[in-house]
C-alpha positions in Angstrom: 24.9 4.3 -9.6 21.4 3.0 -10.5 18.7 2.5 -8.0 18.4 -1.1 -6.8 15.3 -1.3 -9.0 14.7 1.5 -11.5 10.9 0.8 -11.6 8.7 0.0 -8.7 5.3 -1.6 -9.3 2.0 0.3 -9.8 -1.5 -0.8 -10.6 -3.7 1.1 -13.1 -7.1 -0.4 -13.2 -6.4 -4.2 -13.4 -3.0 -3.7 -15.1 0.3 -4.0 -13.1 3.1 -1.7 -14.3 6.7 -2.2 -13.5 10.1 -3.7 -14.4 8.8 -7.2 -14.0 5.8 -6.5 -16.3 5.6 -6.0 -20.1 5.8 -2.3 -21.1 2.5 -0.4 -20.6 1.9 1.3 -24.0 -0.3 4.4 -24.2 -1.7 5.3 -27.6 -1.8 9.1 -27.4 -4.6 10.3 -29.6 -4.2 13.7 -28.1 -5.8 16.2 -30.5 -5.3 14.0 -33.6 -9.1 13.6 -33.7 -9.1 17.1 -35.1 -12.0 18.1 -32.8 -14.3 15.3 -34.1 -15.6 12.9 -31.5 -16.6 10.3 -34.1 -13.0 10.3 -35.4 -11.8 10.1 -31.8 -13.8 7.0 -31.2 -12.7 5.4 -34.5 -9.1 6.0 -33.3 -9.9 4.3 -30.0 -11.0 1.3 -31.9 -7.9 1.4 -34.1 -5.7 1.7 -31.0 -7.3 -1.5 -29.6 -6.2 -3.3 -32.8 -2.6 -2.2 -32.3 -2.3 -4.0 -29.0 -1.9 -0.8 -27.0 -2.8 -1.0 -23.3 -4.5 2.4 -23.1 -5.6 5.4 -25.1 -5.1 9.0 -24.0 -6.8 12.2 -24.9 -6.4 15.9 -23.9 -9.1 17.8 -22.0 -8.9 21.6 -22.3 -10.7 24.7 -23.4 -9.1 27.6 -25.2 -10.7 30.1 -22.8 -9.2 28.5 -19.7 -5.8 27.6 -21.1 -4.9 30.8 -23.0 -4.1 34.2 -21.7 -4.0 37.4 -23.8 -0.3 36.9 -24.6 -0.3 33.2 -25.5 1.6 32.3 -28.6 2.1 29.3 -30.9 5.0 27.0 -30.5 7.4 26.8 -33.4 6.3 23.3 -34.4 2.7 24.5 -34.4 3.6 27.3 -36.8 5.4 24.9 -39.0 2.3 22.7 -39.1 0.4 25.7 -40.6 -1.3 27.0 -37.5 -1.9 30.8 -37.4 -3.5 31.5 -34.0 -3.3 29.5 -30.7 -6.9 30.3 -29.9 -8.2 29.3 -33.3 -6.1 26.1 -33.1 -7.4 25.0 -29.7 -11.0 26.0 -30.4 -10.9 23.8 -33.5 -9.4 20.9 -31.5 -11.6 21.0 -28.4 -13.8 18.2 -27.4 -16.6 19.1 -24.9 -17.5 17.4 -21.7 -20.2 15.1 -23.2 -17.9 14.0 -26.0 -15.0 13.3 -23.7 -17.0 11.1 -21.4 -17.7 8.7 -24.3 -14.0 7.9 -24.7 -13.5 5.8 -21.5 -16.8 4.0 -22.2 -15.6 2.9 -25.7 -12.0 2.2 -24.5 -13.3 -0.1 -21.8 -15.6 -1.9 -24.3 -12.5 -2.8 -26.2 -10.5 -3.9 -23.2 -8.3 -0.9 -22.9 -7.8 1.7 -20.3 -8.4 5.4 -20.8 -6.2 8.2 -19.6 -6.7 12.0 -19.9 -4.4 15.0 -19.8 -6.2 17.8 -18.0 -4.8 21.2 -18.7 -6.7 23.4 -16.2 -7.5 22.8 -12.6 -11.0 24.2 -13.2 -11.7 21.1 -15.4 -10.6 18.5 -12.9 -14.0 18.1 -11.1 -15.7 17.4 -14.4 -12.9 15.0 -15.6 -13.2 13.1 -12.3 -16.7 12.1 -13.2 -15.9 10.7 -16.6 -14.4 7.2 -15.7 -10.8 7.7 -16.6 -8.4 5.1 -15.2 -5.4 7.5 -14.7 -4.6 11.2 -15.2 -1.7 12.7 -17.1 0.1 15.9 -16.4 1.8 17.4 -19.5 5.4 18.5 -19.4 4.5 22.2 -19.2 2.5 21.6 -16.0 5.2 19.9 -14.0 5.3 23.1 -11.8 1.5 23.8 -11.9 0.9 23.1 -8.2 -2.9 23.9 -8.3 -3.4 21.4 -11.1 -1.2 18.8 -9.5 -3.0 19.1 -6.2 -6.4 18.9 -7.8 -5.5 15.7 -9.7 -3.9 14.1 -6.7 -7.1 14.6 -4.8 -8.9 12.3 -7.2 -6.9 9.4 -5.9 -6.2 7.8 -9.3 -2.7 7.1 -10.6 -1.0 10.3 -11.9 1.5 10.3 -14.8 3.8 13.3 -15.2 5.9 14.2 -18.2 9.1 16.1 -17.8 10.0 17.6 -21.2 11.9 20.9 -20.9 11.8 20.6 -17.1 14.8 21.4 -14.9 16.1 18.8 -12.4 15.0 21.0 -9.4 11.5 21.3 -10.9 11.2 17.6 -11.4 12.5 16.8 -7.9 10.1 19.2 -6.3 7.1 17.6 -8.1 8.3 14.1 -7.3 8.5 14.9 -3.6 4.7 15.4 -3.4 3.0 14.2 -6.6 3.0 11.6 -9.3 3.1 7.8 -9.6 4.8 7.6 -13.0 7.4 10.0 -14.4 8.1 10.0 -18.2 11.4 11.1 -19.7 10.4 13.4 -22.5 12.0 15.8 -25.0 9.8 18.7 -25.9 10.7 18.8 -29.6 8.2 17.7 -32.2 9.5 15.6 -33.8 12.5 14.8 -31.6 15.7 14.4 -33.7 17.7 11.2 -33.1 20.7 13.1 -31.5 18.4 14.7 -28.9 16.5 11.6 -27.9 18.7 11.0 -24.8 17.4 7.6 -23.7 20.0 7.6 -20.9 17.7 10.2 -19.3 15.3 7.4 -18.4 17.5 6.0 -15.7 18.7 9.4 -14.7 15.1 10.4 -14.1 14.5 7.3 -12.0 17.5 8.2 -9.8 16.4 11.9 -9.6 12.8 11.1 -8.5 13.8 8.3 -6.1 16.5 10.4 -4.4 14.2 13.4 -4.1 11.6 11.3 -2.4 14.0 9.7 0.0 15.7 13.0 0.9 12.3 14.5 1.7 11.1 11.5 3.7 8.2 11.6 1.3 5.2 9.3 1.7 6.0 8.4 -1.9 9.5 7.2 -0.9 11.1 4.3 -2.8 11.8 3.6 -6.5 9.7 5.4 -9.1 7.9 4.0 -12.1 9.6 5.6 -15.1 8.8 5.6 -18.8 9.3 7.5 -22.0 7.0 9.9 -23.9 8.1 9.4 -27.4 8.0 12.3 -29.9 10.5 10.7 -32.4 9.3 9.7 -35.9 10.6 6.2 -35.6 8.7 3.0 -34.8 11.9 1.6 -33.2 12.4 4.1 -30.4 10.0 2.5 -28.0 11.9 -0.8 -28.0 15.2 1.1 -27.4 13.5 3.0 -24.5 12.3 -0.3 -23.0 15.9 -1.7 -23.2 17.0 1.5 -21.4 14.6 0.9 -18.5 11.2 2.4 -19.5 8.2 0.6 -18.0 5.7 2.9 -19.7 5.6 4.2 -23.3 3.5 7.0 -24.7 3.4 7.5 -28.4 1.1 9.6 -30.6 -1.3 7.7 -32.9 -2.8 9.3 -36.0 -5.2 8.3 -38.8 -2.9 10.1 -41.3 0.6 11.6 -40.7 0.1 14.0 -43.6 -3.1 15.5 -42.1 -3.3 19.1 -41.2 -2.8 19.7 -37.5 -0.1 20.2 -34.9 0.7 16.6 -33.9 0.1 14.4 -36.9 3.6 14.6 -38.3 5.2 13.3 -35.1 2.7 10.4 -34.8 2.5 6.8 -36.1 -0.3 5.4 -38.2 -2.0 2.2 -36.9 0.1 -0.2 -38.9 3.4 1.3 -37.7 2.0 1.6 -34.2 1.3 -2.1 -34.2 4.9 -2.7 -34.9 5.9 -0.2 -32.2 4.0 -2.2 -29.6 5.3 -5.6 -30.8 8.9 -4.3 -30.8 8.6 -2.8 -27.4 7.3 -6.0 -25.9 10.0 -8.0 -27.6 12.6 -5.7 -26.2 11.2 -6.3 -22.7 11.4 -10.0 -23.2 15.0 -9.6 -24.4 15.9 -7.3 -21.5 15.1 -9.8 -18.8 15.5 -9.4 -15.1 17.8 -6.8 -13.6 20.5 -9.2 -12.3 23.5 -11.1 -13.4 23.0 -14.9 -13.6 23.8 -18.0 -15.5 20.5 -19.1 -17.1 19.4 -22.8 -17.2 19.5 -22.6 -21.0 23.3 -22.2 -20.7 23.9 -25.3 -18.6 24.7 -27.7 -21.4 27.2 -25.3 -23.0 28.7 -24.4 -19.6 29.4 -28.1 -18.8 30.8 -28.9 -22.3 33.0 -25.8 -22.8 34.3 -25.2 -19.3 37.6 -26.8 -18.4 38.5 -28.7 -15.2 41.4 -30.4 -13.5 42.1 -33.7 -15.2 44.6 -36.5 -14.7 47.6 -36.2 -17.0 48.2 -40.0 -16.6 46.7 -42.8 -14.6 46.6 -42.1 -10.9 46.5 -44.9 -8.2 44.9 -44.8 -4.8 47.2 -43.2 -2.3 49.2 -41.2 -4.8 50.2 -37.8 -3.6 49.3 -35.2 -6.2 51.9 -32.9 -7.8 51.5 -30.3 -10.5 52.9 -32.7 -13.0 50.0 -35.1 -12.5 47.4 -32.5 -13.6 46.3 -30.8 -16.7 43.4 -28.4 -17.4 41.0 -29.4 -20.3 37.4 -29.9 -21.2 34.8 -30.8 -20.1 34.1 -28.8 -17.0 32.7 -31.7 -14.9 35.6 -31.9 -12.5 37.2 -29.6 -10.0 37.6 -26.0 -11.4 41.1 -24.9 -12.5 41.1 -22.4 -9.6 41.5 -25.3 -7.2 44.8 -26.5 -8.7 47.0 -25.2 -5.8 44.5 -26.6 -3.2 44.8 -30.2 -4.3 48.6 -30.3 -4.6 49.9 -32.5 -1.8 46.6 -34.4 -1.2 46.2 -38.1 -1.7 44.0 -39.8 -4.2 41.2 -42.0 -2.7 39.9 -43.5 -6.0 41.8 -44.6 -9.1 41.6 -42.1 -11.9 42.2 -43.0 -15.6 44.4 -40.7 -17.8 42.3 -37.9 -19.3 39.5 -38.2 -16.8 38.3 -35.4 -14.6 39.4 -35.2 -10.9 36.3 -34.8 -8.7 35.8 -33.7 -5.1 35.3 -37.3 -4.0 38.6 -38.4 -5.5 40.6 -36.4 -3.0 41.5 -37.1 0.7 41.0 -33.6 2.0 42.0 -34.6 5.6 45.6 -35.3 4.7 48.3 -33.2 3.2 
């Protein structure tokens, strides 16, 4: 059973996010700037042209993030990386470079989000002007980092790739404003995308908060962190209930680096945004209803109770007096047995609909 409303409403900066709002699309630059701040800022400008709502970067240092036994992920090895330390050192952006990103994003009317990977970097990140903070999938259980980010008081987005239900529930009881369904496979194959997980995640987080009597009780804003290679997946995710989309943006999918291959170039990203917003328009409100646009067809195609032959005032109706046919402007067919035995109060021509006012309801 789905929550009454799969997405609550959240405000990031001046932008409302929720089921009743167009999808909030984050262009994840990540490390696709290749450690070059000028390229990063070029990508911010490119993201603005795609129609994205926000850009996101990653703030880390190899020295803080990596222990002596750290290893490359398989997708990083396939991308040609040889050492995790060498890779991260090459992709780092320092503090002064990072604080330029929110400034430029705001100049172009976008919001700026950052994934912080180490709690030691949070105090510095908090001075940079970010609109929201992201917690990567691997840190859904990193309580020191979660506590440090929560203390800033800005919206927190948490990805859930490779996380177990109990781990997500524990995090949801105390932290996070947006939870993103995510599959930690780069790129994610079609058969592993599991978009039904978006609604399952909404239920899990909402139930965890309600059971714990959390101060964050109520529906949870949910979304999808998209690592597929397709420009269509975002629209499908929105149709499945995602209020937030995160997708990697690159300047060149064939460039060397760990994330370029699972990213979209600006032209494709523009289509990604357009399709996602079209899907939201097509999805509509979370309720069953007859829309005003259907009224004319409803009236013309529905059938109603109709006089089989001319009926005079005072005639007592029998089943032989009535047929069911179009249009649907008279009494509905379901009232057939109710009007049998009642008198006619107005003359009705053959083939004309029988209406409420044509029946003497006081007599039988």
